[in-house]
Each structure stands twice: as structure tokens, then as C-alpha cells.
N, CA, C, O and the ligand as a Tripos MOL2 file, in Angstrom:
@<TRIPOS>MOLECULE
protein
  253   251    64     0     0
PROTEIN
NO_CHARGES

@<TRIPOS>ATOM
      1 N         -12.6170  -24.4280   25.5310 N.3       1 MET1
      2 CA        -11.8970  -23.1130   25.6770 C.3       1 MET1
      3 C         -12.8560  -22.0880   26.2910 C.2       1 MET1
      4 O         -14.0140  -21.9370   25.9020 O.2       1 MET1
      5 N         -12.2860  -21.4010   27.2740 N.am      2 THR2
      6 CA        -13.1390  -20.3540   27.9890 C.3       2 THR2
      7 C         -13.2280  -19.1190   27.1460 C.2       2 THR2
      8 O         -12.2410  -18.6460   26.5820 O.2       2 THR2
      9 N         -14.4550  -18.5940   27.0700 N.am      3 SER3
     10 CA        -14.5670  -17.3600   26.3810 C.3       3 SER3
     11 C         -14.2900  -16.1610   27.2080 C.2       3 SER3
     12 O         -14.8920  -15.9390   28.2590 O.2       3 SER3
     13 N         -13.3660  -15.3880   26.7160 N.am      4 ARG4
     14 CA        -12.9750  -14.2240   27.4650 C.3       4 ARG4
     15 C         -13.5400  -12.9750   26.8810 C.2       4 ARG4
     16 O         -13.5300  -12.7890   25.6650 O.2       4 ARG4
     17 N         -14.0380  -12.1040   27.7380 N.am      5 ARG5
     18 CA        -14.5410  -10.8620   27.2150 C.3       5 ARG5
     19 C         -13.4200   -9.9420   26.7640 C.2       5 ARG5
     20 O         -12.3870   -9.8390   27.4250 O.2       5 ARG5
     21 N         -13.6210   -9.2900   25.6630 N.am      6 PRO6
     22 CA        -12.5880   -8.3800   25.1370 C.3       6 PRO6
     23 C         -12.3070   -7.1840   26.0320 C.2       6 PRO6
     24 O         -11.2620   -6.5480   25.8900 O.2       6 PRO6
     25 N         -13.1960   -6.8670   26.9360 N.am      7 VAL7
     26 CA        -13.0780   -5.7400   27.7500 C.3       7 VAL7
     27 C         -13.2250   -6.1450   29.2240 C.2       7 VAL7
     28 O         -13.8820   -7.1300   29.5610 O.2       7 VAL7
     29 N         -12.5610   -5.3110   30.1160 N.am      8 GLY8
     30 CA        -12.4720   -5.6500   31.4890 C.3       8 GLY8
     31 C         -13.6060   -4.9730   32.2230 C.2       8 GLY8
     32 O         -14.3590   -4.2090   31.6200 O.2       8 GLY8
     33 N         -13.7430   -5.2310   33.4830 N.am      9 PRO9
     34 CA        -14.7900   -4.5450   34.2670 C.3       9 PRO9
     35 C         -14.7470   -3.0760   34.3630 C.2       9 PRO9
     36 O         -15.7250   -2.4160   34.7120 O.2       9 PRO9
     37 N         -13.5500   -2.5460   34.0360 N.am     10 SER10
     38 CA        -13.4270   -1.0750   34.1760 C.3      10 SER10
     39 C         -13.8610   -0.4170   32.8320 C.2      10 SER10
     40 O         -13.7670    0.8040   32.7080 O.2      10 SER10
     41 N         -14.3200   -1.1760   31.8520 N.am     11 TYR11
     42 CA        -14.7020   -0.6650   30.5550 C.3      11 TYR11
     43 C         -15.6600    0.5120   30.7120 C.2      11 TYR11
     44 O         -15.4750    1.5600   30.0920 O.2      11 TYR11
     45 N         -16.6960    0.3300   31.5540 N.am     12 GLU12
     46 CA        -17.6600    1.3640   31.7830 C.3      12 GLU12
     47 C         -17.0710    2.7280   32.1590 C.2      12 GLU12
     48 O         -17.5730    3.7810   31.7660 O.2      12 GLU12
     49 N         -16.0500    2.6640   32.8900 N.am     13 GLU13
     50 CA        -15.3280    3.9190   33.3400 C.3      13 GLU13
     51 C         -14.8870    4.7300   32.1550 C.2      13 GLU13
     52 O         -14.8150    5.9550   32.2540 O.2      13 GLU13
     53 N         -14.5830    4.0960   31.0190 N.am     14 TYR14
     54 CA        -14.0750    4.7580   29.9590 C.3      14 TYR14
     55 C         -15.1420    5.1370   28.8410 C.2      14 TYR14
     56 O         -14.8580    5.7280   27.7990 O.2      14 TYR14
     57 N         -16.3580    4.7290   29.1960 N.am     15 ARG15
     58 CA        -17.4790    5.1770   28.3330 C.3      15 ARG15
     59 C         -18.1890    6.3220   28.9770 C.2      15 ARG15
     60 O         -18.9290    6.1430   29.9440 O.2      15 ARG15
     61 N         -17.9670    7.5090   28.4450 N.am     16 PRO16
     62 CA        -18.7170    8.6860   29.0280 C.3      16 PRO16
     63 C         -20.1620    8.5750   28.8220 C.2      16 PRO16
     64 O         -20.5860    8.2960   27.7010 O.2      16 PRO16
     65 N         -21.0050    8.7820   29.8690 N.am     17 PRO17
     66 CA        -22.4370    8.7870   29.7240 C.3      17 PRO17
     67 C         -22.9160    9.9260   28.7850 C.2      17 PRO17
     68 O         -22.3160   10.9990   28.7340 O.2      17 PRO17
     69 N         -24.0000    9.6600   28.0590 N.am     18 ALA18
     70 CA        -24.5180   10.6700   27.1810 C.3      18 ALA18
     71 C         -25.7020   11.3370   27.8680 C.2      18 ALA18
     72 O         -26.5480   10.6860   28.4810 O.2      18 ALA18
     73 N         -25.7310   12.7090   27.7390 N.am     19 PRO19
     74 CA        -26.8730   13.4670   28.3270 C.3      19 PRO19
     75 C         -28.1510   13.1900   27.5840 C.2      19 PRO19
     76 O         -28.1040   13.0070   26.3680 O.2      19 PRO19
     77 N         -29.2870   13.1460   28.2390 N.am     20 VAL20
     78 CA        -30.6170   12.9480   27.6210 C.3      20 VAL20
     79 C         -31.0840   14.2670   26.9880 C.2      20 VAL20
     80 O         -31.0530   15.3360   27.5980 O.2      20 VAL20
     81 N         -31.5160   14.1260   25.7350 N.am     21 ASP21
     82 CA        -32.0800   15.3420   25.0780 C.3      21 ASP21
     83 C         -33.2070   15.9760   25.8330 C.2      21 ASP21
     84 O         -34.1380   15.2810   26.2410 O.2      21 ASP21
     85 N         -33.1600   17.2660   26.0360 N.am     22 GLY22
     86 CA        -34.2250   18.0020   26.6460 C.3      22 GLY22
     87 C         -34.1870   18.0720   28.1460 C.2      22 GLY22
     88 O         -35.0400   18.7310   28.7410 O.2      22 GLY22
     89 N         -33.1920   17.3940   28.8200 N.am     23 CYS23
     90 CA        -33.1120   17.4500   30.1720 C.3      23 CYS23
     91 C         -32.1220   18.4460   30.6780 C.2      23 CYS23
     92 O         -30.9280   18.2890   30.4270 O.2      23 CYS23
     93 N         -32.5410   19.4470   31.3640 N.am     24 GLU24
     94 CA        -31.7370   20.4980   31.7740 C.3      24 GLU24
     95 C         -30.4920   20.0750   32.7010 C.2      24 GLU24
     96 O         -29.3830   20.6020   32.6140 O.2      24 GLU24
     97 N         -30.8100   19.1110   33.5450 N.am     25 THR25
     98 CA        -29.7920   18.6290   34.4790 C.3      25 THR25
     99 C         -28.6460   17.9110   33.6990 C.2      25 THR25
    100 O         -27.4580   18.1190   33.9470 O.2      25 THR25
    101 N         -29.0830   17.0590   32.7470 N.am     26 CYS26
    102 CA        -28.1060   16.3810   31.8780 C.3      26 CYS26
    103 C         -27.2620   17.4150   31.1070 C.2      26 CYS26
    104 O         -26.0520   17.2580   30.9440 O.2      26 CYS26
    105 N         -27.9250   18.4440   30.6530 N.am     27 ARG27
    106 CA        -27.2120   19.4590   29.8690 C.3      27 ARG27
    107 C         -26.2220   20.2080   30.7230 C.2      27 ARG27
    108 O         -25.1350   20.5590   30.2650 O.2      27 ARG27
    109 N         -26.5950   20.4540   31.9670 N.am     28 GLY28
    110 CA        -25.6980   21.1040   32.9920 C.3      28 GLY28
    111 C         -24.4070   20.2060   33.1320 C.2      28 GLY28
    112 O         -23.2900   20.7130   33.0280 O.2      28 GLY28
    113 N         -24.5850   18.8850   33.3670 N.am     29 PHE29
    114 CA        -23.4480   18.0860   33.6030 C.3      29 PHE29
    115 C         -22.6020   17.9570   32.3390 C.2      29 PHE29
    116 O         -21.3770   17.8990   32.4390 O.2      29 PHE29
    117 N         -23.2120   17.9100   31.1540 N.am     30 ALA30
    118 CA        -22.5120   17.8390   29.9140 C.3      30 ALA30
    119 C         -21.6910   19.1030   29.6510 C.2      30 ALA30
    120 O         -20.5630   19.0520   29.1600 O.2      30 ALA30
    121 N         -22.3030   20.2350   29.9950 N.am     31 ALA31
    122 CA        -21.6400   21.5410   29.8070 C.3      31 ALA31
    123 C         -20.4300   21.6510   30.7390 C.2      31 ALA31
    124 O         -19.3640   22.1290   30.3490 O.2      31 ALA31
    125 N         -20.6240   21.2000   31.9700 N.am     32 ARG32
    126 CA        -19.5600   21.2160   32.9670 C.3      32 ARG32
    127 C         -18.3660   20.2930   32.4400 C.2      32 ARG32
    128 O         -17.1840   20.6170   32.5450 O.2      32 ARG32
    129 N         -18.7960   19.1590   31.8860 N.am     33 ARG33
    130 CA        -17.7890   18.1820   31.4090 C.3      33 ARG33
    131 C         -17.0040   18.7150   30.2350 C.2      33 ARG33
    132 O         -15.7910   18.5220   30.1630 O.2      33 ARG33
    133 N         -17.7060   19.4150   29.2690 N.am     34 SER34
    134 CA        -16.8810   19.9040   28.1720 C.3      34 SER34
    135 C         -15.9950   21.0680   28.5690 C.2      34 SER34
    136 O         -14.8870   21.2300   28.0590 O.2      34 SER34
    137 N         -16.5250   21.9100   29.5300 N.am     35 ALA35
    138 CA        -15.6740   22.9700   30.0810 C.3      35 ALA35
    139 C         -14.4260   22.4250   30.7320 C.2      35 ALA35
    140 O         -13.3180   22.9130   30.5130 O.2      35 ALA35
    141 N         -14.6350   21.3970   31.5410 N.am     36 ALA36
    142 CA        -13.4960   20.7490   32.2200 C.3      36 ALA36
    143 C         -12.5220   20.1230   31.2410 C.2      36 ALA36
    144 O         -11.3030   20.1890   31.4020 O.2      36 ALA36
    145 N         -13.1130   19.5070   30.2080 N.am     37 ARG37
    146 CA        -12.2540   18.9150   29.1770 C.3      37 ARG37
    147 C         -11.3810   20.0010   28.4750 C.2      37 ARG37
    148 O         -10.1940   19.8030   28.2160 O.2      37 ARG37
    149 N         -12.0290   21.1490   28.1870 N.am     38 ALA38
    150 CA        -11.3450   22.2130   27.4940 C.3      38 ALA38
    151 C         -10.1950   22.8190   28.3770 C.2      38 ALA38
    152 O          -9.2570   23.4210   27.8550 O.2      38 ALA38
    153 N         -10.2990   22.6440   29.6870 N.am     39 GLU39
    154 CA         -9.2170   23.1080   30.5500 C.3      39 GLU39
    155 C          -8.2630   21.9440   30.9690 C.2      39 GLU39
    156 O          -7.3760   22.1180   31.8050 O.2      39 GLU39
    157 N          -8.4890   20.7460   30.3460 N.am     40 PHE40
    158 CA         -7.6820   19.6150   30.5850 C.3      40 PHE40
    159 C          -7.7260   19.1980   32.0870 C.2      40 PHE40
    160 O          -6.7720   18.6420   32.6300 O.2      40 PHE40
    161 N          -8.8760   19.4940   32.7140 N.am     41 ASP41
    162 CA         -9.1040   19.1500   34.0850 C.3      41 ASP41
    163 C          -9.8040   17.7910   34.1530 C.2      41 ASP41
    164 O         -11.0170   17.6950   34.3390 O.2      41 ASP41
    165 N          -8.9950   16.7570   33.9940 N.am     42 TYR42
    166 CA         -9.5060   15.3860   33.8390 C.3      42 TYR42
    167 C         -10.2100   14.8950   35.0880 C.2      42 TYR42
    168 O         -11.1110   14.0620   34.9910 O.2      42 TYR42
    169 N          -9.8290   15.3830   36.2560 N.am     43 SER43
    170 CA        -10.5420   14.9580   37.4700 C.3      43 SER43
    171 C         -11.9770   15.4830   37.5310 C.2      43 SER43
    172 O         -12.9050   14.8130   37.9870 O.2      43 SER43
    173 N         -12.1050   16.7340   37.0410 N.am     44 ALA44
    174 CA        -13.4170   17.3580   36.9390 C.3      44 ALA44
    175 C         -14.2410   16.6210   35.8420 C.2      44 ALA44
    176 O         -15.4280   16.3580   36.0290 O.2      44 ALA44
    177 N         -13.6120   16.3060   34.7380 N.am     45 VAL45
    178 CA        -14.2520   15.5650   33.7210 C.3      45 VAL45
    179 C         -14.8790   14.3060   34.2140 C.2      45 VAL45
    180 O         -16.0580   14.0470   33.9710 O.2      45 VAL45
    181 N         -14.0230   13.4460   34.9720 N.am     46 SER46
    182 CA        -14.5030   12.2350   35.5170 C.3      46 SER46
    183 C         -15.5490   12.4420   36.5810 C.2      46 SER46
    184 O         -16.4720   11.6430   36.7370 O.2      46 SER46
    185 N         -15.3930   13.5260   37.3120 N.am     47 ASP47
    186 CA        -16.3650   13.8840   38.4090 C.3      47 ASP47
    187 C         -17.7610   14.1440   37.6680 C.2      47 ASP47
    188 O         -18.8010   13.6740   38.1300 O.2      47 ASP47
    189 N         -17.7420   14.8420   36.6060 N.am     48 SER48
    190 CA        -18.9120   15.1650   35.9010 C.3      48 SER48
    191 C         -19.5770   13.8810   35.3360 C.2      48 SER48
    192 O         -20.7940   13.6990   35.3700 O.2      48 SER48
    193 N         -18.6880   13.0130   34.8170 N.am     49 ASN49
    194 CA        -19.2440   11.6950   34.3070 C.3      49 ASN49
    195 C         -19.9180   10.8490   35.3950 C.2      49 ASN49
    196 O         -20.9480   10.2120   35.1770 O.2      49 ASN49
    197 N         -19.2730   10.8730   36.6020 N.am     50 VAL50
    198 CA        -19.8200   10.1040   37.7050 C.3      50 VAL50
    199 C         -21.1660   10.7360   38.1270 C.2      50 VAL50
    200 O         -22.1310   10.0020   38.3430 O.2      50 VAL50
    201 N         -21.2510   12.0100   38.2440 N.am     51 ARG51
    202 CA        -22.4880   12.7040   38.5810 C.3      51 ARG51
    203 C         -23.5320   12.4930   37.5480 C.2      51 ARG51
    204 O         -24.6860   12.2410   37.8920 O.2      51 ARG51
    205 N         -23.1720   12.5870   36.2290 N.am     52 LEU52
    206 CA        -24.1560   12.4520   35.1750 C.3      52 LEU52
    207 C         -24.7400   11.0170   35.1690 C.2      52 LEU52
    208 O         -25.9410   10.7950   35.0140 O.2      52 LEU52
    209 N         -23.7950   10.0560   35.3500 N.am     53 ARG53
    210 CA        -24.1870    8.6220   35.3680 C.3      53 ARG53
    211 C         -25.1530    8.3690   36.5070 C.2      53 ARG53
    212 O         -26.1460    7.6640   36.3300 O.2      53 ARG53
    213 N         -24.8750    8.9380   37.6900 N.am     54 ALA54
    214 CA        -25.7660    8.7740   38.8010 C.3      54 ALA54
    215 C         -27.1280    9.4270   38.5740 C.2      54 ALA54
    216 O         -28.1720    8.9340   39.0030 O.2      54 ALA54
    217 N         -27.0620   10.5460   37.8880 N.am     55 HIS55
    218 CA        -28.3460   11.1670   37.5990 C.3      55 HIS55
    219 C         -29.1660   10.4430   36.5140 C.2      55 HIS55
    220 O         -30.3960   10.4610   36.5530 O.2      55 HIS55
    221 N         -28.4850    9.8100   35.5550 N.am     56 LEU56
    222 CA        -29.1300    8.9660   34.5320 C.3      56 LEU56
    223 C         -29.8280    7.8660   35.1860 C.2      56 LEU56
    224 O         -30.9890    7.5920   34.8840 O.2      56 LEU56
    225 N         -29.1090    7.1650   36.1510 N.am     57 LEU57
    226 CA        -29.7060    6.0330   36.7680 C.3      57 LEU57
    227 C         -30.9050    6.4990   37.5870 C.2      57 LEU57
    228 O         -31.9600    5.8650   37.5680 O.2      57 LEU57
    229 N         -30.7420    7.5940   38.2960 N.am     58 ASP58
    230 CA        -31.7640    8.0900   39.1400 C.3      58 ASP58
    231 C         -33.0370    8.5410   38.4040 C.2      58 ASP58
    232 O         -34.1580    8.1250   38.6950 O.2      58 ASP58
    233 N         -32.7750    9.4180   37.4330 N.am     59 GLU59
    234 CA        -33.9170   10.0900   36.7740 C.3      59 GLU59
    235 C         -34.3450    9.5220   35.4180 C.2      59 GLU59
    236 O         -35.4580    9.7290   34.9350 O.2      59 GLU59
    237 N         -33.3940    8.7970   34.8390 N.am     60 HIS60
    238 CA        -33.7950    8.2320   33.5160 C.3      60 HIS60
    239 C         -33.6800    6.6940   33.4520 C.2      60 HIS60
    240 O         -33.5740    6.1030   32.3780 O.2      60 HIS60
    241 N         -33.7050    6.1020   34.5900 N.am     61 SER61
    242 CA        -33.6530    4.5880   34.7080 C.3      61 SER61
    243 C         -32.4740    4.0350   33.9010 C.2      61 SER61
    244 O         -32.6070    3.0170   33.2220 O.2      61 SER61
    245 N         -31.3100    4.7150   33.9780 N.am     62 GLY62
    246 CA        -30.1030    4.1530   33.3960 C.3      62 GLY62
    247 C         -29.9470    4.3870   31.9740 C.2      62 GLY62
    248 O         -28.9430    3.9620   31.4020 O.2      62 GLY62
    249 N         -30.8880    5.0510   31.3230 N.am     63 THR63
    250 CA        -30.8670    5.3410   29.8540 C.3      63 THR63
    251 C         -29.7230    6.2710   29.5230 C.2      63 THR63
    252 O         -29.5360    6.6300   28.3600 O.2      63 THR63
    253 ZN        -31.2610   14.0940   32.8670 Zn       64 ZN64
@<TRIPOS>BOND
     1     1     2 1
     2     2     3 1
     3     3     4 2
     4     3     5 am
     5     5     6 1
     6     6     7 1
     7     7     8 2
     8     7     9 am
     9     9    10 1
    10    10    11 1
    11    11    12 2
    12    11    13 am
    13    13    14 1
    14    14    15 1
    15    15    16 2
    16    15    17 am
    17    17    18 1
    18    18    19 1
    19    19    20 2
    20    19    21 am
    21    21    22 1
    22    22    23 1
    23    23    24 2
    24    23    25 am
    25    25    26 1
    26    26    27 1
    27    27    28 2
    28    27    29 am
    29    29    30 1
    30    30    31 1
    31    31    32 2
    32    31    33 am
    33    33    34 1
    34    34    35 1
    35    35    36 2
    36    35    37 am
    37    37    38 1
    38    38    39 1
    39    39    40 2
    40    39    41 am
    41    41    42 1
    42    42    43 1
    43    43    44 2
    44    43    45 am
    45    45    46 1
    46    46    47 1
    47    47    48 2
    48    47    49 am
    49    49    50 1
    50    50    51 1
    51    51    52 2
    52    51    53 am
    53    53    54 1
    54    54    55 1
    55    55    56 2
    56    55    57 am
    57    57    58 1
    58    58    59 1
    59    59    60 2
    60    59    61 am
    61    61    62 1
    62    62    63 1
    63    63    64 2
    64    63    65 am
    65    65    66 1
    66    66    67 1
    67    67    68 2
    68    67    69 am
    69    69    70 1
    70    70    71 1
    71    71    72 2
    72    71    73 am
    73    73    74 1
    74    74    75 1
    75    75    76 2
    76    75    77 am
    77    77    78 1
    78    78    79 1
    79    79    80 2
    80    79    81 am
    81    81    82 1
    82    82    83 1
    83    83    84 2
    84    83    85 am
    85    85    86 1
    86    86    87 1
    87    87    88 2
    88    87    89 am
    89    89    90 1
    90    90    91 1
    91    91    92 2
    92    91    93 am
    93    93    94 1
    94    94    95 1
    95    95    96 2
    96    95    97 am
    97    97    98 1
    98    98    99 1
    99    99   100 2
   100    99   101 am
   101   101   102 1
   102   102   103 1
   103   103   104 2
   104   103   105 am
   105   105   106 1
   106   106   107 1
   107   107   108 2
   108   107   109 am
   109   109   110 1
   110   110   111 1
   111   111   112 2
   112   111   113 am
   113   113   114 1
   114   114   115 1
   115   115   116 2
   116   115   117 am
   117   117   118 1
   118   118   119 1
   119   119   120 2
   120   119   121 am
   121   121   122 1
   122   122   123 1
   123   123   124 2
   124   123   125 am
   125   125   126 1
   126   126   127 1
   127   127   128 2
   128   127   129 am
   129   129   130 1
   130   130   131 1
   131   131   132 2
   132   131   133 am
   133   133   134 1
   134   134   135 1
   135   135   136 2
   136   135   137 am
   137   137   138 1
   138   138   139 1
   139   139   140 2
   140   139   141 am
   141   141   142 1
   142   142   143 1
   143   143   144 2
   144   143   145 am
   145   145   146 1
   146   146   147 1
   147   147   148 2
   148   147   149 am
   149   149   150 1
   150   150   151 1
   151   151   152 2
   152   151   153 am
   153   153   154 1
   154   154   155 1
   155   155   156 2
   156   155   157 am
   157   157   158 1
   158   158   159 1
   159   159   160 2
   160   159   161 am
   161   161   162 1
   162   162   163 1
   163   163   164 2
   164   163   165 am
   165   165   166 1
   166   166   167 1
   167   167   168 2
   168   167   169 am
   169   169   170 1
   170   170   171 1
   171   171   172 2
   172   171   173 am
   173   173   174 1
   174   174   175 1
   175   175   176 2
   176   175   177 am
   177   177   178 1
   178   178   179 1
   179   179   180 2
   180   179   181 am
   181   181   182 1
   182   182   183 1
   183   183   184 2
   184   183   185 am
   185   185   186 1
   186   186   187 1
   187   187   188 2
   188   187   189 am
   189   189   190 1
   190   190   191 1
   191   191   192 2
   192   191   193 am
   193   193   194 1
   194   194   195 1
   195   195   196 2
   196   195   197 am
   197   197   198 1
   198   198   199 1
   199   199   200 2
   200   199   201 am
   201   201   202 1
   202   202   203 1
   203   203   204 2
   204   203   205 am
   205   205   206 1
   206   206   207 1
   207   207   208 2
   208   207   209 am
   209   209   210 1
   210   210   211 1
   211   211   212 2
   212   211   213 am
   213   213   214 1
   214   214   215 1
   215   215   216 2
   216   215   217 am
   217   217   218 1
   218   218   219 1
   219   219   220 2
   220   219   221 am
   221   221   222 1
   222   222   223 1
   223   223   224 2
   224   223   225 am
   225   225   226 1
   226   226   227 1
   227   227   228 2
   228   227   229 am
   229   229   230 1
   230   230   231 1
   231   231   232 2
   232   231   233 am
   233   233   234 1
   234   234   235 1
   235   235   236 2
   236   235   237 am
   237   237   238 1
   238   238   239 1
   239   239   240 2
   240   239   241 am
   241   241   242 1
   242   242   243 1
   243   243   244 2
   244   243   245 am
   245   245   246 1
   246   246   247 1
   247   247   248 2
   248   247   249 am
   249   249   250 1
   250   250   251 1
   251   251   252 2
@<TRIPOS>SUBSTRUCTURE
     1 MET1         2 RESIDUE 1 A MET
     2 THR2         6 RESIDUE 1 A THR
     3 SER3        10 RESIDUE 1 A SER
     4 ARG4        14 RESIDUE 1 A ARG
     5 ARG5        18 RESIDUE 1 A ARG
     6 PRO6        22 RESIDUE 1 A PRO
     7 VAL7        26 RESIDUE 1 A VAL
     8 GLY8        30 RESIDUE 1 A GLY
     9 PRO9        34 RESIDUE 1 A PRO
    10 SER10       38 RESIDUE 1 A SER
    11 TYR11       42 RESIDUE 1 A TYR
    12 GLU12       46 RESIDUE 1 A GLU
    13 GLU13       50 RESIDUE 1 A GLU
    14 TYR14       54 RESIDUE 1 A TYR
    15 ARG15       58 RESIDUE 1 A ARG
    16 PRO16       62 RESIDUE 1 A PRO
    17 PRO17       66 RESIDUE 1 A PRO
    18 ALA18       70 RESIDUE 1 A ALA
    19 PRO19       74 RESIDUE 1 A PRO
    20 VAL20       78 RESIDUE 1 A VAL
    21 ASP21       82 RESIDUE 1 A ASP
    22 GLY22       86 RESIDUE 1 A GLY
    23 CYS23       90 RESIDUE 1 A CYS
    24 GLU24       94 RESIDUE 1 A GLU
    25 THR25       98 RESIDUE 1 A THR
    26 CYS26      102 RESIDUE 1 A CYS
    27 ARG27      106 RESIDUE 1 A ARG
    28 GLY28      110 RESIDUE 1 A GLY
    29 PHE29      114 RESIDUE 1 A PHE
    30 ALA30      118 RESIDUE 1 A ALA
    31 ALA31      122 RESIDUE 1 A ALA
    32 ARG32      126 RESIDUE 1 A ARG
    33 ARG33      130 RESIDUE 1 A ARG
    34 SER34      134 RESIDUE 1 A SER
    35 ALA35      138 RESIDUE 1 A ALA
    36 ALA36      142 RESIDUE 1 A ALA
    37 ARG37      146 RESIDUE 1 A ARG
    38 ALA38      150 RESIDUE 1 A ALA
    39 GLU39      154 RESIDUE 1 A GLU
    40 PHE40      158 RESIDUE 1 A PHE
    41 ASP41      162 RESIDUE 1 A ASP
    42 TYR42      166 RESIDUE 1 A TYR
    43 SER43      170 RESIDUE 1 A SER
    44 ALA44      174 RESIDUE 1 A ALA
    45 VAL45      178 RESIDUE 1 A VAL
    46 SER46      182 RESIDUE 1 A SER
    47 ASP47      186 RESIDUE 1 A ASP
    48 SER48      190 RESIDUE 1 A SER
    49 ASN49      194 RESIDUE 1 A ASN
    50 VAL50      198 RESIDUE 1 A VAL
    51 ARG51      202 RESIDUE 1 A ARG
    52 LEU52      206 RESIDUE 1 A LEU
    53 ARG53      210 RESIDUE 1 A ARG
    54 ALA54      214 RESIDUE 1 A ALA
    55 HIS55      218 RESIDUE 1 A HIS
    56 LEU56      222 RESIDUE 1 A LEU
    57 LEU57      226 RESIDUE 1 A LEU
    58 ASP58      230 RESIDUE 1 A ASP
    59 GLU59      234 RESIDUE 1 A GLU
    60 HIS60      238 RESIDUE 1 A HIS
    61 SER61      242 RESIDUE 1 A SER
    62 GLY62      246 RESIDUE 1 A GLY
    63 THR63      250 RESIDUE 1 A THR
    64 ZN64       253 GROUP 0 **** ****
């Protein structure tokens, strides 16, 4: 029997990246994200997630 993963490849898309404590850039993206969420602007929310994730990979080695 083949083992199937319970989640698809798009799973990551639904896991919002977490800002790193003490990093101003992370905090900026997280603040933008919560502001966008408060306005129900989901395209801005996902945009902030994409930017934050790219920044995490870039500056925090994916942490
Ligand atoms: Zn950061």
C-alpha cells in the first residue's frame, strides 16, 4: 500500500510564515499582514506572506 501524505503540495501556502522576534523587517511585514487582514484584503494578506517568507529565506535561512 502506498503511503499518501495527508497534505498536498499547496499546504505551505496555507501556513502563514511567523515573524522572527526582534527583527524590524519581519515586524513590518507582520504589521502589514494584520492590517490587511483587518480590512479583509486577502490579496494583500497573501502578498505580505509571500514577502515575509522570501525575507525569512533570505535573512533568516528559512527559519
Ligand atoms: Zn526578519
